[in-house]
C-alpha positions in Angstrom: 20.8 10.0 1.3 19.0 10.0 -2.5 21.8 7.4 -3.5 21.5 3.5 -4.8 25.5 2.4 -4.2 24.9 -1.0 -5.6 21.8 -2.5 -7.1 18.0 -1.6 -6.2 16.7 0.9 -3.5 13.9 0.3 -1.6 11.5 3.7 0.8 11.7 2.6 4.2 8.1 0.8 5.5 5.5 2.5 7.7 2.1 3.5 8.3 0.5 4.4 5.3 -2.5 5.3 7.4 -0.9 8.2 9.2 -1.5 11.7 7.6 -4.9 10.2 6.2 -7.3 10.1 9.4 -9.6 12.2 5.9 -9.0 9.5 4.4 -11.0 7.1 6.1 -14.3 6.4 6.2 -16.3 3.5 7.9 -19.9 2.4 6.7 -21.5 2.3 10.4 -20.6 4.3 13.6 -22.3 4.4 17.0 -22.8 7.8 17.8 -22.8 10.4 15.1 -26.7 11.3 14.9 -26.7 11.1 18.2 -25.9 9.0 21.7 -26.4 6.0 21.7 -26.6 3.2 24.4 -24.4 -0.3 24.2 -23.5 -2.6 26.3 -21.0 -5.3 27.8 -22.0 -8.5 29.9 -20.1 -9.8 32.7 -20.5 -13.2 31.5 -19.6 -14.0 35.2 -21.8 -12.1 37.3 -24.3 -12.3 34.2 -24.6 -8.9 35.0 -24.9 -6.4 31.6 -22.9 -3.1 32.0 -24.0 -0.5 29.5 -22.7 2.9 28.5 -23.2 5.5 25.9 -21.3 6.3 22.4 -21.1 10.4 21.5 -19.2 10.3 18.4 -20.4 13.8 17.0 -17.6 15.7 17.8 -13.2 14.3 17.8 -12.5 12.3 20.5 -10.8 13.6 23.7 -9.5 11.8 27.3 -10.9 15.0 28.8 -13.9 17.1 26.6 -16.0 14.1 24.6 -14.2 10.1 26.0 -17.7 8.8 24.6 -16.7 9.5 21.2 -15.6 6.6 18.8 -14.8 7.7 15.1 -12.7 5.8 12.8 -9.7 7.9 12.4 -9.3 6.8 16.9 -7.7 3.1 14.7 -5.2 5.1 13.5 -2.1 3.9 16.1 -0.6 7.0 17.8 1.7 6.3 20.6 -0.3 8.7 23.7 -0.5 7.9 26.9 -4.7 7.3 26.2 -4.3 5.3 23.4 -5.7 2.2 25.1 -9.2 5.2 25.9 -10.2 5.2 22.9 -11.2 3.5 19.7 -14.0 2.9 16.9 -17.2 0.8 17.2 -19.6 0.5 15.0 -23.4 0.3 15.1 -25.1 -3.5 16.2 -25.0 -4.3 13.0 -23.7 -7.2 10.9 -22.1 -6.1 7.6 -20.0 -3.2 8.6 -17.3 -2.0 6.1 -13.7 0.3 6.2 -12.4 2.2 3.5 -8.7 3.8 3.2 -8.3 5.6 0.3 -4.6 7.0 -0.8 -3.6 9.2 -3.1 -1.6 8.0 -5.8 -0.4 3.5 -5.9 1.3 2.6 -2.9 3.0 -0.8 -2.1 1.4 -2.9 1.2 3.2 -4.8 3.5 1.2 -6.7 6.0 -2.6 -5.7 7.5 -3.4 -5.4 11.8 -6.3 -5.1 13.1 -6.0 -5.3 16.7 -10.4 -5.5 18.1 -11.8 -4.2 21.7 -14.7 -6.8 20.7 -14.4 -10.3 20.3 -13.2 -10.4 16.9 -15.6 -10.8 14.1 -16.8 -14.4 12.6 -16.8 -13.7 9.3 -15.5 -11.1 7.5 -13.0 -10.1 4.0 -10.2 -7.8 2.8 -11.0 -6.4 -0.6 -7.7 -4.1 -2.8 -7.8 -1.8 -5.0 -5.4 -0.9 -8.1 -7.2 1.4 -10.4 -9.2 3.8 -6.9 -12.0 2.3 -6.6 -12.8 1.7 -9.4 -12.4 -2.0 -9.3 -11.9 -4.3 -6.0 -10.4 -7.7 -5.9 -10.7 -10.3 -2.5 -7.6 -10.6 -1.0 -8.9 -12.9 1.9 -11.4 -14.1 3.6 -12.0 -14.7 7.3 -13.5 -16.7 9.2 -14.2 -19.6 11.8 -16.1 -22.0 10.0 -15.4 -21.4 6.3 -17.7 -24.1 4.5 -20.4 -21.7 6.3 -19.6 -18.1 5.3 -17.5 -18.7 2.1 -18.8 -22.4 0.8 -17.6 -21.7 -2.1 -13.8 -20.1 -1.1 -10.6 -22.9 -0.1 -9.6 -23.8 3.2 -6.9 -24.6 2.5 -3.2 -22.4 2.8 -1.9 -20.4 -0.6 -0.1 -21.9 -2.8 0.6 -18.7 -4.5 0.5 -15.3 -4.0 -2.0 -14.5 -5.9 -4.0 -17.8 -4.4 -7.7 -15.4 -2.8 -8.3 -18.5 0.6 -9.7 -17.8 3.3 -7.6 -18.1 6.6 -9.6 -19.2 10.0 -6.8 -18.6 12.0 -8.3 -15.6 13.4 -12.0 -16.0 13.4 -12.2 -18.1 17.2 -13.4 -17.0 20.5 -10.8 -16.2 21.8 -10.1 -13.6 23.0 -13.0 -11.2 23.5 -10.6 -7.9 23.7 -7.5 -7.4 22.4 -7.2 -10.5 19.2 -5.6 -9.3 16.5 -6.8 -11.0 11.9 -3.1 -9.8 10.8 -2.7 -10.5 6.6 0.4 -9.7 5.2 1.2 -9.4 1.5 3.4 -12.8 1.0 2.5 -15.6 3.2 5.0 -17.2 5.1 6.5 -19.9 2.2 6.4 -17.5 0.3 9.4 -15.2 2.3 12.1 -13.8 1.7 15.1 -11.0 2.2 14.7 -9.3 -0.5 10.9 -9.0 -2.0 11.6 -7.1 -5.8 13.9 -10.6 -6.2 12.7 -11.7 -9.7 9.6 -13.4 -10.4 8.0 -12.7 -7.1 5.2 -10.4 -7.6 5.0 -7.4 -5.9 0.7 -6.1 -4.1 0.2 -2.9 -5.2 -2.8 -0.7 -3.9 -4.9 2.8 -3.9 -7.5 1.8 -1.3 -7.8 -1.5 0.1 -11.8 -2.1 2.8 -12.6 -4.5 5.1 -15.3 -5.7 5.1 -16.8 -7.4 8.6 -19.9 -9.9 7.1 -20.9 -11.8 10.3 -21.1 -10.7 13.6 -19.0 -13.3 16.4 -22.3 -13.6 19.5 -22.7 -16.2 22.2 -25.3 -19.0 22.6 -27.7 -16.2 23.8 -28.8 -14.7 21.1 -30.0 -18.6 19.6 -32.6 -17.5 22.7 -33.9 -15.6 20.4 -34.3 -17.1 16.3 -37.5 -14.5 15.9 -34.7 -11.5 16.3 -32.8 -10.7 13.1 -31.0 -8.1 14.7 -28.0 -8.6 17.3 -29.0 -8.2 20.6 -27.6 -4.3 21.7 -23.6 -6.1 22.7 -22.7 -7.0 19.5 -21.1 -4.7 18.0 -17.8 -4.1 16.3 -14.8 -2.4 18.0 -11.4 -2.0 17.0 -7.9 0.1 18.8 -5.7 -0.4 16.2 -6.0 -0.4 12.8 -1.9 -0.5 10.6 -1.8 -0.2 7.0 2.0 -1.3 6.6 3.9 -0.2 2.9 5.8 2.2 1.5 5.7 3.9 -1.8 6.3 2.4 -4.8 9.0 3.1 -7.2 9.9 -0.4 -8.2 13.7 -0.4 -6.8 15.1 2.9 -7.7 14.6 5.7 -4.9 15.4 5.2 -1.9 12.9 7.8 -0.4 9.6 9.7 -1.6 8.2 13.8 -0.9 4.4 13.9 -0.7 2.2 14.1 -3.8 1.4 17.3 -5.5 -2.7 17.7 -5.3 -2.8 15.0 -2.6 -6.1 15.5 -0.7 -7.6 16.0 3.3 -4.4 16.4 5.8 -2.0 14.7 3.5 1.4 17.1 4.5 0.5 17.9 7.6 2.2 14.9 9.4 5.8 14.8 9.4 6.0 10.5 10.0 3.7 9.7 7.2 4.9 7.5 4.9 4.7 9.9 1.0 3.5 8.6 -1.8 5.9 10.9 -4.7 9.3 8.7 -5.1 12.7 10.4 -5.6 13.8 9.1 -8.7 17.7 7.7 -9.4 19.1 5.6 -11.7 18.7 7.9 -14.5 14.1 7.3 -13.8 11.2 9.2 -13.0 7.3 9.0 -13.1 5.7 10.0 -9.8 6.8 6.2 -8.8 10.6 6.0 -11.3 8.2 4.2 -13.7 10.5 5.9 -16.9 13.3 6.4 -17.7 14.1 10.0 -17.7 15.2 11.8 -21.7 18.2 11.5 -22.8 18.5 8.3 -21.2 17.1 5.4 -23.5 20.4 3.6 -24.1 18.4 0.1 -22.8 14.0 -0.9 -22.6 13.1 0.3 -18.7 13.3 -1.7 -15.8 13.0 -1.9 -12.4 16.1 -2.1 -10.0 16.9 -5.6 -9.6 18.5 -7.5 -6.0 21.9 -6.8 -7.4 21.7 -4.9 -10.8 20.7 -0.7 -10.7 19.7 -1.7 -14.7 20.3 2.0 -14.2 18.6 3.5 -18.1 21.7 5.7 -19.9 22.1 6.8 -23.5 25.4 7.8 -24.2 25.5 10.9 -27.1 29.2 12.6 -26.2 28.0 15.7 -25.5 26.5 15.7 -29.2 22.9 16.4 -28.4 20.2 17.0 -26.8 17.6 13.5 -26.8 17.5 9.9 -27.1 15.4 7.7 -28.3 14.8 3.4 -27.5 15.4 1.9 -31.1 14.8 -2.0 -31.0 16.6 -3.0 -33.3 19.0 -1.5 -32.6 19.6 -3.4 -29.0 18.8 -6.8 -31.6 21.1 -6.0 -33.8 23.6 -5.5 -30.6 22.7 -7.9 -28.3 21.5 -6.5 -26.0 24.7 -3.9 -25.3 22.9 -0.4 -26.2 19.4 0.1 -28.4 19.2 4.5 -27.7 20.1 6.6 -30.7 21.3 9.8 -30.4 18.1 12.5 -32.8 20.2 15.3 -34.4 24.5 15.4 -33.7 24.8 18.8 -33.2 29.3 19.2 -34.0 28.7 18.1 -37.3 28.8 14.4 -35.7 27.1 11.5 -36.8 26.0 8.1 -35.8 24.1 6.7 -33.0 25.7 7.4 -30.4 27.2 10.7 -32.9 30.3 8.7 -31.9 31.3 9.5 -35.9 32.4 12.5 -37.7 29.7 13.1 -41.3 31.1 12.8 -44.3 34.5 14.5 -45.5 35.2 15.2 -42.3 38.3 13.2 -39.4 38.1 13.1 -36.2 41.1 15.2 -35.1 43.9 13.4 -32.8 44.0 16.0 -30.8 41.6 16.2 -29.5 39.0 14.2 -27.2 35.5 12.2 -28.4 33.1 14.8 -26.4 35.5 18.0 -27.5 32.3 20.8 -29.8 35.0 20.8 -32.4 37.1 17.9 -32.8 35.9 17.1 -36.6 37.8 18.8 -39.4 
């Protein structure tokens, strides 16, 4: 249902990664230029096992199981989902970036690793399609070493940038997660659109791995600057949970016109153009429709829908907002109808012109009521 009864309404959350494989990129992926070897170590036995990464072609369980492209991290519920993953080359500095086609509201990020989690990493977001970036959160096992200028205490406000130590330890060696929520637990409430709560919106999100987690054997080879062949980043899945951003004035969304990549192909993906209610308009329901300007546009509140209205009693096709009238009426009405027809005048075309009067037998909306 498109209607928003009672108060504000909001589209359902979903994984923004789904359907956007073409808008996802990684700065380093093993085997894209040809087969590359990588190794794992059985620490109890001390033996080393090596494998081949060949990402020249997409992953296929039978045809090409050695492909570890970045699109493998998009969550599926296939039976082979743990047989595929993304894997970087043996380098410390690697980034993963998702580019969205419009502004979305961000809920949380979950990374599930096949390898050790990074010793240090950070997450950035952009609200202007990558022209500028802002760090969202730092993660490190030793914040004072990797990010010495960043506070390591819990955030006090929603936009505080801090270093989190919870997700960077040596255990587990596989299957570990890194979780980033838009609202820290101390701020979590049932209605994220409640007054004075800053929404987290973005058009791009970038995960930057800055330091591999390596065990003590790298200390034996101090002269070697590159990490050994058994150290790399690999991810089973990456979930960017969110919804289209509609300012509380829509309950569903449709594809953005001119969307890039595979944006139209999957039925379960989260689209970005709001189906606006409450007489609002715009990609994010960020303005009132023409002829609905009785009060300034506002986002939908927790209990108040803030519907855009303007009443010209059927005698005008346009309306503009007048701040002086809005102030004079104590905030009751600021809409002024344009070019009243049917011999009407007044801010809402509610009066007959001079030398005419309202026929008491006819309704105010009757085009022939002024005689």
